[in-house]
Each structure stands twice: as C-alpha cells, then as structure tokens.
N, C-alpha and C positions, 0 to 999 in steps of 0.2 A: 791417711791427708799424702799432698803428694806438692812438692814446692822447688822448683827449680831441678826437677827430677830425681829432689829429694826424700828419703820417703823419714820417717817418725824418727828409726833407731839411729838411720845415721844425724840427723839433725840432733839429735842428745847426745849424741860425742863427738860431735864440735862443739856445742853447749860445752862440754866437760874438758876438752882441751881448752879450749877458749878461758874457762877459767882459772886451770892450773897456768898454760900464760902469764894471764894477765893480773889475777889475783883479785878476790873479792872484793875492789873497795874502782881496781880500775873497769870492771868491767862496762858498768854504768856508762863512766866517761867513753870510753871506746865503742856501745853501742850506741848513748849521744850522736859522736859524732858520725859514725856508717848513717845514721837518720838522715843525718841533715848531708851527708855528701850526698845519698840518694836522692834527696828529694832537691838537692838544688839540679843534680843531674835531670831527673822530670821536668821545672823548670825549664832548663835550656831546651829539653829537644821539643816539648810545646813551644815553646817560642820560634826553634827553629821550622815545625810544622804549622804554624801561622807564618812566618815570611814566607815558606814556600805557597802555602795557599793564594795568599795575597800578590807576591808576583804573577800565579799563574794565572789568579785572575784581574789582574793587568795584563798580560800578554792576550789572553781572548779576549778582553774588553778593547784593545787597540787593535786588535787583526781585522783587517779592511772583509764586510760582506766576499763571499765568495761569486765569483761572474758567472751569468747561467751560462747555459751554451746553448746556441740555437742549428735547429741544422737547415743547409742553404737547400738548394734543389739539387739533382742529383749531379753530377759534372757530367760534362757530355766531352765525346772523345773527339778527337782533333779529325778529320774524318782522312779514311787509308788512299791512298794513291789507288786510281782507278782506269783498269785497263780501257782505252776510247771502245777499239773493237767490242770488249766480249761485256762491258759496262760490272764487274767482278773486282775486286780489291786487288790488289797486286800483291802477292805473296813473296819477300828474300827468299831464297834456299840458298843454300850451302852443298857446293857441291865438292865431293870426296877424292881425291887424285887415288 
C-alpha cells in the first residue's frame, strides 16, 4: 500500500507520533478537521475546473468560423524590357572596375 509515496510502516509511525502529540481525545477532532479541510479543497478545485471549462466553452462558441482560403490564378509577372533589335529581355549587368 503506497499513499502519497508513504508506505505502511511510515504511516503507522506518523499515526503514533500524532497520537502522542495530540492525545487520544484530540486525535478524532484533528482527523475530522483535516478531513473537512481536504474536502473543502477538493470542492474548490472542482469549482475552479468547472469555471475554467465553462469559460473555455464560451470562448470557443464565440469565436467566428475560420475563413476559407481560396487560390486565385497564378500571378503573372510584369513583362521585362525587350531589346527591339534582338527581341530578347534586357538584363542588368554590373561591371566591376
């Protein structure tokens, strides 16, 4: 039996120390108050989880539908300057000194 990484011998030791510290009359009260504290923590965490889910659902519902992408015709490039004598495109050349 492994509870929160604590084995049975360690659990018995903790209970014996608690019995010595609090005494047999106070031990049930301490256990009861710890149980109530754990229960309230569980309730608070469930409430937080439910609120988080509710907000996430509300954001999802209020988000508009995604836009659909459509492809247009392939764009054409602007015509290059053409040499009138050779009917070929003029290309820029860089001369180095």
